[in-house]
C-alpha positions in Angstrom: 138.0 136.2 113.4 136.4 136.9 109.9 134.6 133.9 108.5 135.4 133.3 104.8 132.4 133.8 102.5 131.4 130.9 100.3 131.7 131.1 96.5 128.0 130.4 96.0 124.7 131.1 97.7 123.8 128.1 99.9 120.0 127.4 99.8 118.1 125.5 102.5 117.8 122.6 100.1 118.6 121.6 96.5 119.1 118.7 94.2 122.4 116.9 93.5 122.6 116.0 89.8 125.6 114.1 88.4 126.8 113.5 84.9 125.4 109.9 85.2 122.0 111.4 85.9 122.2 113.6 82.9 123.2 110.7 80.6 120.3 108.6 81.9 117.9 111.3 80.8 119.7 111.8 77.4 119.4 108.0 76.7 115.6 108.2 77.2 115.4 111.3 75.0 117.1 109.3 72.2 114.9 106.3 72.7 111.4 105.4 71.3 109.6 106.5 74.5 109.8 109.8 76.4 106.5 109.3 78.2 104.4 106.2 79.1 107.2 103.8 78.4 109.4 101.3 80.2 111.3 103.7 82.4 108.1 104.3 84.5 107.5 100.7 85.2 111.2 100.1 86.0 111.2 103.1 88.4 108.1 101.8 90.2 109.6 98.4 90.5 112.9 99.7 91.9 111.2 102.0 94.4 109.0 99.2 95.6 112.0 96.9 96.0 113.9 99.6 97.9 111.0 100.2 100.3 110.1 96.5 100.6 106.5 97.1 99.5 104.5 95.2 96.9 103.3 98.0 94.7 104.3 101.6 93.7 102.5 104.0 91.3 104.5 107.0 90.1 102.7 110.2 89.3 103.3 113.9 88.7 103.8 115.2 92.3 103.5 114.4 95.9 100.3 116.3 95.9 98.8 114.2 93.1 99.9 111.1 95.0 97.9 112.3 98.0 94.9 113.0 95.7 94.9 109.6 94.0 95.5 107.9 97.4 92.4 109.7 98.8 90.3 108.6 95.7 91.6 105.0 95.8 90.6 104.6 99.4 87.2 106.2 99.0 87.6 109.5 100.9 84.6 111.6 99.8 81.9 114.1 100.8 80.5 113.4 104.2 83.7 111.9 105.4 86.7 113.5 107.3 90.4 113.1 107.7 92.7 114.1 110.5 96.1 115.6 109.8 98.6 117.7 111.8 98.5 121.4 111.2 102.3 121.6 111.0 102.7 120.5 107.4 102.6 121.7 103.8 99.2 122.7 102.4 98.8 119.5 100.3 98.3 117.3 103.3 95.1 119.1 104.1 94.1 120.2 100.6 93.8 116.6 99.4 90.6 116.3 101.6 89.1 119.3 99.8 89.8 117.9 96.4 87.4 115.1 97.1 84.8 117.1 99.0 85.7 115.7 102.5 86.4 117.7 105.7 89.8 118.1 107.3 90.1 117.9 111.1 93.4 119.4 112.3 95.4 118.0 115.2 98.2 119.3 117.4 101.7 117.9 117.3 104.0 116.5 119.9 106.2 119.2 121.6 109.5 117.3 120.7 109.3 115.7 117.3 106.4 117.9 116.0 104.8 114.8 114.4 101.1 114.1 114.9 100.2 113.8 118.6 98.8 110.3 119.0 97.3 111.3 122.3 95.4 114.2 120.8 94.4 112.0 117.9 92.9 109.4 120.2 91.0 112.2 122.1 89.4 113.1 118.8 88.5 109.5 118.0 86.7 109.3 121.4 84.6 112.4 120.6 83.7 111.9 116.9 83.8 109.5 114.0 87.0 109.8 112.1 87.3 108.2 108.7 90.9 108.8 107.7 94.1 110.0 109.2 97.0 111.4 107.3 100.1 111.3 109.5 102.9 113.6 108.3 106.5 112.5 108.8 107.8 116.0 109.4 111.4 116.7 108.2 111.9 112.9 107.7 111.1 111.8 111.3 108.4 109.1 111.2 105.3 109.4 113.3 104.7 106.5 115.7 102.9 104.4 113.1 102.4 101.3 115.2 100.5 103.3 117.8 98.3 104.8 115.1 97.7 101.4 113.6 96.6 100.0 116.9 94.0 102.8 117.1 92.9 101.9 113.6 92.1 98.3 114.7 89.9 99.8 117.5 88.2 102.7 115.7 88.2 101.5 112.1 89.7 104.3 110.0 92.1 104.4 107.0 95.7 105.6 107.0 97.5 107.5 104.3 101.1 108.2 105.3 102.3 111.6 104.1 105.9 110.5 103.7 106.9 113.2 101.3 109.7 114.2 103.7 110.8 110.7 104.6 112.1 108.8 101.6 115.0 106.8 103.0 113.8 107.1 106.6 113.2 104.0 108.7 110.7 103.2 111.4 111.4 100.3 113.7 114.0 98.9 111.2 111.6 99.0 108.3 111.7 101.6 105.5 109.0 104.3 105.7 106.7 103.5 102.8 106.7 99.7 103.4 103.0 100.2 104.5 103.3 97.8 107.4 101.1 100.1 109.4 99.2 102.0 106.7 97.0 101.5 103.7 99.0 103.8 101.4 102.1 105.9 101.7 103.0 108.8 99.4 106.3 110.5 98.6 107.5 113.6 96.7 110.5 113.8 94.3 110.7 117.6 94.2 114.3 118.9 93.8 114.7 119.6 97.5 113.8 116.1 98.5 116.1 113.1 98.9 116.0 112.1 95.3 114.4 114.0 92.5 112.5 113.4 89.2 112.3 117.2 88.7 108.7 117.2 89.8 107.1 113.9 90.7 105.7 111.6 93.4 104.8 108.0 94.1 102.2 106.1 96.1 102.9 102.7 97.6 100.7 100.0 99.0 100.5 96.3 99.7 96.9 96.0 98.5 96.5 94.8 94.9 93.0 96.3 94.6 94.2 99.7 95.8 97.1 99.4 93.4 94.8 99.0 90.4 92.7 101.9 91.5 95.7 104.2 91.9 96.7 103.4 88.3 93.2 104.3 87.1 93.1 107.6 89.0 96.5 108.6 87.8 95.2 108.5 84.2 91.8 110.4 83.9 89.9 107.5 85.6 90.4 105.4 82.4 90.8 101.7 82.3 90.9 98.8 79.9 89.8 96.1 82.3 87.3 94.0 80.2 85.7 92.6 83.4 84.5 96.1 84.3 83.3 97.2 80.9 79.8 98.6 81.0 79.1 99.2 77.3 79.4 95.7 76.1 78.2 96.5 72.6 81.0 99.0 72.1 83.7 97.0 74.0 83.6 93.8 71.9 83.7 92.9 68.2 81.5 90.4 66.4 83.6 87.5 67.8 83.0 88.7 71.3 86.7 89.8 71.7 87.6 93.1 73.3 88.3 95.9 70.8 92.0 96.7 70.9 91.4 100.5 71.2 88.6 100.4 73.7 88.7 102.0 77.1 86.1 103.3 79.6 85.9 105.9 82.3 83.7 104.9 85.2 84.9 107.7 87.6 86.4 111.1 86.8 90.0 111.9 87.6 93.0 114.0 86.4 96.1 113.6 84.3 98.6 112.8 87.0 101.0 110.9 84.7 104.7 111.0 85.1 107.2 110.8 82.1 109.9 108.4 81.2 112.3 111.4 81.1 111.5 112.0 84.8 111.7 108.4 85.8 115.1 107.9 84.1 116.4 110.7 86.3 114.7 109.0 89.3 116.2 105.6 88.5 119.7 107.1 88.4 119.1 109.1 91.6 117.7 106.0 93.4 121.1 104.3 93.0 122.6 107.0 95.3 119.8 107.2 97.9 121.7 105.5 100.7 124.8 107.7 100.2 122.5 110.8 100.1 120.8 109.8 103.4 124.2 109.0 105.0 125.5 112.4 104.1 122.4 114.1 105.4 122.7 112.3 108.7 126.4 113.2 109.0 125.5 116.9 108.4 122.8 116.6 111.1 125.2 115.0 113.5 127.7 117.9 113.0 124.9 120.5 113.4 123.6 118.8 116.5 127.1 118.9 118.2 127.6 122.6 117.4 124.1 124.1 118.0 123.4 122.2 121.2 126.0 124.5 122.8 123.6 127.5 122.4 121.1 127.8 125.3 118.4 129.5 123.2 118.5 126.7 120.5 116.8 123.3 120.5 118.1 120.8 117.9 115.9 118.2 116.2 114.8 115.2 118.3 115.2 111.7 116.8 113.3 108.9 118.7 115.0 105.6 119.3 112.6 103.8 116.9 113.3 106.2 114.0 116.2 106.7 111.6 115.5 110.0 110.0 116.6 110.8 106.4 116.6 114.5 107.4 114.8 116.1 104.5 114.9 119.2 106.8 117.1 120.3 109.6 115.0 122.7 111.6 116.2 124.5 114.7 113.9 125.8 117.4 115.3 129.3 118.3 113.9 131.4 121.1 113.9 134.7 119.2 112.4 136.5 122.2 115.4 135.7 124.3 117.7 136.5 121.4 116.1 139.9 121.2 115.9 139.8 117.4 113.1 139.0 115.0 113.3 135.8 112.9 112.9 138.0 109.8 116.0 140.0 110.6 118.0 136.9 111.3 116.9 135.4 107.9 117.8 138.6 106.1 121.3 138.7 107.6 121.8 135.1 106.7 120.8 135.8 103.2 123.2 138.8 103.1 125.9 136.2 104.0 124.8 133.8 101.2 122.9 131.4 103.5 119.4 130.5 102.7 116.9 129.6 105.4 113.2 128.9 105.5 110.1 128.7 107.8 108.5 125.3 107.3 105.6 125.6 108.0 103.0 128.1 108.8 100.3 126.0 110.6 97.7 125.2 108.1 94.8 126.0 110.4 95.8 129.6 110.3 95.5 129.8 106.5 92.4 132.1 105.7 90.7 129.3 103.7 90.6 126.9 106.6 90.1 129.5 109.3 87.1 130.8 107.5 85.6 127.4 106.6 86.1 125.7 109.9 86.5 128.5 112.4 90.0 127.7 113.4 92.0 130.5 115.1 95.2 131.3 116.8 95.6 129.5 120.1 93.8 126.3 119.0 96.9 124.2 118.7 99.6 125.5 121.1 102.4 123.0 120.3 102.0 123.7 116.6 102.0 127.4 117.0 104.9 127.3 119.4 106.8 125.3 116.8 106.0 127.9 114.1 107.0 130.8 116.4 110.5 129.4 116.8 111.3 127.2 113.8 114.0 128.0 111.3 115.2 125.4 108.7 118.8 125.8 107.6 120.8 124.3 104.7 120.5 120.5 104.5 121.4 118.7 101.2 124.1 116.1 100.2 126.0 118.5 98.0 127.0 120.7 101.0 130.8 120.7 101.3 132.5 120.4 104.7 133.7 123.9 104.3 130.2 125.2 103.6 128.8 123.2 106.6 131.4 124.8 108.9 130.7 128.2 107.4 126.9 127.9 107.9 127.4 126.7 111.4 129.9 129.3 112.4 127.8 132.1 110.9 124.6 131.0 112.6 126.3 130.6 115.9 127.8 134.0 115.6 124.3 135.6 114.8 122.7 133.8 117.8 125.4 134.5 120.4 126.7 138.0 119.5 
């Protein structure tokens, strides 16, 4: 039976923007502030409330959130950080931004999150200063186990939760920082909510919060208690000069705008519906693709409620007798987008040359990469499109 072609190309992920979202942005454009105004503070407050965390600092991207988190916690030259090699480049690159070293770790063979067992083996062999667990696709790492190791080995934890906004771990929202120092998120258009580009860092530590704010804005501050140049900072009455600021440490312009945060505030109102829809899509995909013997569907542990940023199949392309590239090309010809997320970072020339990593170093990660294929997953997928995607992929994998 011929499967009806959709009216549009179906990407692996995309934003869902409503008229309400558009009007929220228009209101800010007509207001007194389009950047560094009240919408930023409101967005931070609402995100913190949603995640049940004390503080949130919005910034220009998930990558910048990783960078300021590293700076705020004191990651620097002479230190190192462990992260899994199945991730986007930014999880490792943030170590390079501050002159530290990255130590890659393999992933578990089922969820493809950081292997706590391998991480502990590294802790037993060398001093580890930081760990950056990556919640791949929205599935949280086992954070309590990692936190238990922190109490024994004394390292700091930055959760790379860029895939996991709206996910839960042991009935708490990912980003509540119950088992970490800082968590970071991305609001890129393919994520659960979007600010166009944007990110946020969350923490329960007031001192870290203050440092995150400083590092978001060039390293500048107006904290009179920390002023060094007293003769410049105060007037003849020993009162702080209204315009005065100081920079004690260098940083970047990682600010976000009111325009972006207005969109984020509007999107945040719909996050629970967005996550519910993603989980419904995943449930349908699971029921259909589990019937194919060369396919493994995503695993969700009992202590996790994933928000499914990605829906990634493991496909035995060798048994299929076709290359992944040919399958992706045929899907594209049929208006279905797919993606490979991710190439293990240890295989990137920069890291391979700098640290001597090579193929075969992390077998679980490389096996994941060999077989992974992410297929369309976003709330705006219609039921008809979901059925079309499912039927077309099943047809390609079983013909």
